[in-house]
C-alpha positions in Angstrom: 125.1 67.9 -13.6 122.2 68.8 -16.0 121.7 66.6 -19.0 121.5 68.0 -22.6 118.8 66.6 -24.9 120.5 65.1 -28.0 119.7 62.7 -30.8 121.9 59.6 -30.8 121.1 59.0 -34.5 123.2 62.1 -35.3 126.4 60.3 -34.1 125.6 57.3 -36.3 124.8 59.4 -39.3 128.0 61.4 -39.0 130.0 58.2 -38.6 128.4 56.6 -41.6 129.0 59.8 -43.7 132.7 59.2 -43.1 132.3 55.5 -44.1 133.7 54.4 -40.7 132.8 51.4 -38.6 132.1 51.8 -34.9 135.6 50.4 -34.3 137.2 53.0 -36.4 135.3 55.9 -34.7 136.1 54.4 -31.3 139.8 54.3 -32.2 139.8 58.0 -33.3 138.0 59.1 -30.2 140.0 56.9 -27.8 137.1 54.8 -26.4 136.0 51.2 -26.8 133.6 50.2 -29.6 131.0 49.3 -27.0 130.9 53.0 -26.0 130.2 54.0 -29.5 127.5 51.3 -29.8 125.9 52.5 -26.6 126.0 56.1 -27.8 124.3 55.2 -31.0 121.5 53.3 -29.3 121.0 56.1 -26.7 122.0 53.8 -23.9 124.8 56.2 -22.9 124.6 59.9 -22.6 128.0 61.4 -23.3 129.5 64.1 -21.1 131.0 67.3 -22.6 134.5 65.7 -23.0 133.1 62.9 -25.1 130.9 65.2 -27.1 134.0 67.3 -27.9 136.1 64.2 -28.8 133.3 63.0 -31.1 132.9 66.3 -32.7 136.6 66.6 -33.4 136.9 63.1 -34.8 133.8 63.6 -36.9 134.8 67.1 -38.0 131.5 68.7 -36.9 130.6 71.1 -34.1 129.3 70.0 -30.8 126.1 71.9 -31.5 125.6 69.9 -34.7 125.9 66.7 -32.7 123.2 68.1 -30.4 121.0 68.7 -33.4 121.4 72.4 -33.7 122.0 73.8 -37.2 124.6 76.5 -37.6 123.0 79.8 -38.6 125.0 82.6 -40.1 125.4 85.6 -37.9 124.4 89.0 -39.2 126.9 91.8 -38.9 125.5 95.0 -37.6 124.8 97.3 -40.5 125.3 94.5 -43.1 122.4 92.9 -44.8 119.8 94.6 -42.7 116.9 96.7 -43.8 117.9 99.9 -45.6 116.4 103.1 -44.2 114.8 105.4 -46.7 116.3 108.9 -46.7 114.0 111.8 -46.0 113.6 114.4 -48.7 114.7 117.8 -47.3 
């Protein structure tokens, strides 16, 4: 199974934003505190199931845990360049 590059500091930062200890996050995710500690140090690479559980507990998207920032999608025909009308 291919691995996905990710930054373990993002898990710690998200946990700390909530003011939670590793024990508290572990309880919310359903894993042992050591698992959270290993994630935060980069000693453990989470699978997609753990990424999803972490994202749900931390109220962020999986992409955000991977270090991707959400970018708003443009709707076709909205906010795009306006075309000048030709004079007849």
